[in-house]
C-alpha positions as CSV (number, residue, x, y, z in Angstrom):
1,M,117.9,219.8,79.4
2,N,115.9,219.5,77.6
3,I,116.6,220.9,74.0
4,P,113.3,223.7,73.6
5,Y,111.4,223.5,70.2
6,P,112.0,224.5,67.3
7,F,116.1,223.7,67.9
8,Q,116.8,220.6,66.0
9,Q,116.7,217.2,68.7
10,F,119.3,215.3,66.8
11,E,117.4,212.2,67.0
12,G,118.7,209.1,66.8
13,I,122.0,210.2,66.6
14,R,124.6,211.3,69.0
15,V,126.2,215.2,68.1
16,L,129.4,216.5,69.9
17,I,129.0,220.6,70.4
18,V,132.4,221.9,70.9
19,A,132.1,226.1,71.9
20,S,135.4,227.1,72.6
21,G,137.1,230.2,73.3
22,A,140.9,230.9,73.0
23,Q,142.2,228.9,76.1
24,A,138.8,227.6,77.5
25,G,136.0,225.4,76.0
26,R,133.1,223.5,76.5
27,I,131.7,220.3,75.6
28,Y,128.1,218.6,75.0
29,I,126.5,216.1,74.6
30,A,123.5,216.6,72.3
31,G,120.6,213.7,70.9
32,D,117.2,213.0,71.2
33,G,115.9,215.6,72.4
34,E,118.8,216.6,75.0
35,I,122.3,218.2,75.4
36,E,124.6,218.1,78.2
37,L,127.9,219.8,79.0
38,V,130.0,216.8,79.6
39,D,133.3,218.4,79.8
40,E,135.6,221.5,80.2
41,V,139.0,222.0,79.3
42,K,140.5,225.5,79.8
43,I,144.5,225.8,80.5
44,T,146.7,228.5,81.7
45,T,147.3,231.6,80.0
46,T,150.9,230.6,79.7
47,A,150.0,227.1,77.3
48,S,149.8,227.8,73.9
49,D,146.9,227.0,71.3
50,A,148.7,223.9,70.8
51,D,148.1,222.8,74.5
52,Y,144.8,223.7,74.5
53,L,143.1,222.1,71.2
54,Q,145.9,218.6,72.7
55,E,143.6,218.6,75.6
56,L,140.0,219.4,73.4
57,G,141.7,216.7,71.3
58,R,141.9,214.1,74.3
59,S,138.6,214.6,75.3
60,I,136.5,214.3,72.1
61,K,138.5,211.1,71.4
62,Y,137.4,209.6,75.0
63,L,134.3,210.4,74.3
64,D,133.8,208.9,70.9
65,G,135.3,206.1,71.9
66,G,132.8,205.8,74.6
67,I,129.6,206.6,73.3
68,G,130.0,207.2,69.1
69,L,129.8,210.4,67.4
70,D,128.1,211.0,64.5
71,E,128.8,214.3,64.0
72,I,130.7,217.1,66.0
73,Y,130.2,221.0,65.8
74,L,133.1,223.3,66.5
75,I,132.3,226.7,66.9
76,G,134.5,229.5,68.0
77,P,137.4,232.3,67.0
78,D,138.0,231.8,63.5
79,Y,141.9,230.8,64.2
80,I,141.3,228.4,67.0
81,L,138.5,226.3,64.6
82,L,141.2,225.9,61.8
83,E,143.9,224.0,63.7
84,F,141.3,222.6,65.4
85,E,139.8,221.1,62.1
86,R,143.3,220.5,61.4
87,S,144.7,218.4,64.2
88,L,140.7,216.4,64.2
89,I,140.2,215.7,60.1
90,S,142.7,212.8,60.4
91,K,140.7,211.4,63.1
92,F,137.3,212.0,62.6
93,G,136.9,212.6,59.3
94,R,135.9,215.9,57.0
95,K,132.4,214.9,56.3
96,R,132.0,214.4,60.5
97,I,132.8,218.0,61.2
98,R,131.1,221.4,60.6
99,Q,132.8,224.8,61.9
100,L,130.7,227.7,63.0
101,P,133.0,230.8,62.8
102,G,132.4,232.7,65.7
103,D,133.2,234.9,68.5
104,N,134.5,233.0,72.2
105,V,131.0,231.3,72.6
106,V,132.7,229.0,75.2
107,E,130.2,231.0,78.4
108,E,127.5,231.2,76.2
109,H,124.1,229.5,77.0
110,P,123.2,226.1,75.6
111,V,120.1,227.0,74.3
112,R,122.4,230.0,72.2
113,I,124.8,228.2,70.9
114,L,122.1,225.9,69.5
115,A,120.4,229.4,68.0
116,R,123.8,229.4,65.8
117,L,123.3,226.1,64.7
118,A,120.0,226.8,64.0
119,K,121.3,229.4,61.6
120,V,123.5,227.0,59.8
121,S,121.9,223.9,59.7
């Protein structure tokens, strides 16, 4: 979908946006005025946070290898972000990862997620 103005258009770069909850996440790619849902990760209620983070990490690694990512935005509950960042730092480096602590945002519309990004950019 087209990114509406006045939101950042991410011209000339590829940005991965992870909208997370406790056991589910949606992964978007944004760039050149477009944002697209590229993956959804869900685990069962019997799985652990580590299982969830591992699944997200696999998806991100796959996407980074396929298209190359310039930045990664993590949006979701504090405790998930902390664990997620720890698992990603070694793979992607601290400079490429930005966190936006908040609530469970997995079900939010992409425009609302872009609005969250606009508040910290």
